[in-house]
Phi, psi and omega in degrees: 000149181290154176276084187274143175298142173292166178300322180291316179300317179296325181296327178296327177285319183291322185278344184294135172218188185298334183263348183226065174294136186265063181247131172258137183230169175214141173246116176250123181255130185241148167271113187289135175288173183301323179289339177089145171263093188259173186295313182299320179295320179293318178300314181296319180297313180296318180298323179294328189253007178295339178296339178281343180227071186301335180299336183284354172254008183249151177240167178269128179243123180281146177274132179307135179073006183053041180288341178207169177296156180299167178239157170273135178217145176302139177272106184295342180252027182303131181228106184298331181287343172289322185274331178260115189239167184238136177220165181209147174260151175296125184293142350277118183294136180253177184293322180299320178293320178296316182293324177294322177297316178302314181299318181291320180294321181286347178273343184277140179287150172277153177279112184283359174269359180233170172306142195268065177200159175213149175227137182237130168267120183251116180257171175092002179291145179296162176061041173056047180241154170228159179234146172241120180253123175252146183219116187226136178289143181300332180293337183286321181273091195271359176081355178256296172259049192288102172222134183255145187303322184302332182276332185280345177274355183264146178234160181273357176219167181292340177272117182298145176290161184304146180291148176275190179287117182267355180278124182225128178243111182293143172287147180302139178289133181297142178283160175306321180295318180294321178299320179292317180298317178297320180295318181293326178296322178290326178296322179298321180285324182226087187302327182287350184294322184298311181298318181296318182294314181296316180297317181295317185288327187269310191217357189222044180297329182299323179294330176297318180298314181296321183295323186255013182306321182292345181296330181251317196247004177066221183254157175291149184290334182212110182297322181296323177294316183294332182290338180265137176296154179295149179296153176300143185201146173292355176282347184242094183217170174294131184248165180260190178261010180246152187236159164240151181217137174209171187225166172221139180247131176222173182250137182298327182299330178293318179294322179295321180295318179294317179298317181298324183281325190239357179086185182087200180239169175301320179297322176299318180293322176299314180295323176294323176297314178296321179301313179297321179295317180291326176299309182294327178294316178300317179295323180294336179270358181077020178286151178286120179236117178247178181295342182258003182290133177226159169235125184271124180255139168267117187243099177288134182230143178285138180226166177286136178273117183295344180276355180234164179280335183248213180270122179261167180275060180249142183232131171249144179259124181249141175265129180228125175276106181286125185279069184290346177280348181277120183283338184272120185296325180290320177296321176302315180298317180295322177301314183291319178300320178296318182294327183272354185297326180301323178295314182295325184277354182287342183086354180265348186301137179253120179291150183300318183293329176287321184296317185289348178270352186279124177295141179085355179246123181214163183310311181302320180296313184288329173296320178297315179295324177296318178296323177296316180299315181295324181290347182282348185249156177299131179291352179287346186256003174210160184258328186207148175259132176231113176253128180234115186236122176288137178242179182293144180259030174230154181294147173241159187223155170224116183053039178085351179273130181280129174283120185260339176196159182213140184227132178277157172234107182262130185292158176272142171270169181300133180064024176243116188273349185210139167227147185234122174249142182228131177227132172262142182200125172048048176089355179247158173236118191245124180260133170244120183251111178258127189218159173289137186295322183277316186282335186233058178294344181253029181296333177295332176294318178299318180300316178296325181285338173299312179297318180296321180295318177295320177300323178296319177293316181298325180297335180284343181288319183267355183289000000 
């Protein structure tokens, strides 16, 4: 039988348009060794390890007449040098230039006749640094064999692990006639499938998303919350096809200190930090902020998969009303901890230390799954997506180059002007803010306020 896209994977392709490309990205910044992390070495490394991510050699093939969902097929003309590209900033490249490059790369469409990913080696950064930017379509990270390319090029020591099998023989691409025959065979088994496929592909992809929402994200944490539309917010406007991107750097020890003093989880402290930043951002814009003002966040969280004995790559999306109208940072934290307690008490919650030990699960993968979970719900019920993924607290390397920081890029949904990804790594907590270029010209202000909001929380520890 053909390797057919799931209904959810197909929906990401059908719903995609010029303003909402469904790409998840990561920026990994390395301190280059004396020998250098060069383009030829990166191409060779990726080519060696593509066997660990076979989906990255496959493309999407449409079925004639849209009689069935598309299938994955090996790309017989796969060219790794097309997907692994080289870029450079004018020396000495600064962060603003890197972030502008990220925004432009994430705004460009992928070629749907080829495997749906790209990787860029960015040279010219100041202080002997290089960056690797990965860009992957959400349909590729399917949540079953979910492994993202950015994680397989990393090693736990400066000495790379042994190379895998680099010999690859593509399977023949199915002919149009074979695709039709396979589709008709499935129709015989499931007669309603044909009508559903044609309707989804032509005019009703949104219904596909609603129908399969439970496939990734389970149930909403609070039905009463979901029943109410999200509050009005400048975060929900018509967006363009261009992006802005900026980052914020914080230290994990600060979140631990706040948690130790006031209770809750590290994730609660992260959400309280974002709440304070969004509160100050609204005030800086002259928006009306009262004691009852909230911003509703869609927060994808990793949970235990009941079909396995251990921790599975399952993500549930929780709605949390961030109390941005509350001026007291500790009270904001307690509000959020109370709202998230139902998740912790469900028995499905996955602790951060358990999550980072699971093979095949890494921050880029879970950010992708989180974005998929959020995309499964109507954007009318939340204002912003916040994905927070714990990463390893030990250094990682690529070709001997130490990764010194990493930032996620979470895609925007339709009429969503901002998404926030958070990754912890080696003692740091790194925020990536992806925003619409027109609606969020001041996204750098939000990034600065993230740091200020955390400082406000930390000040309560010693007070």
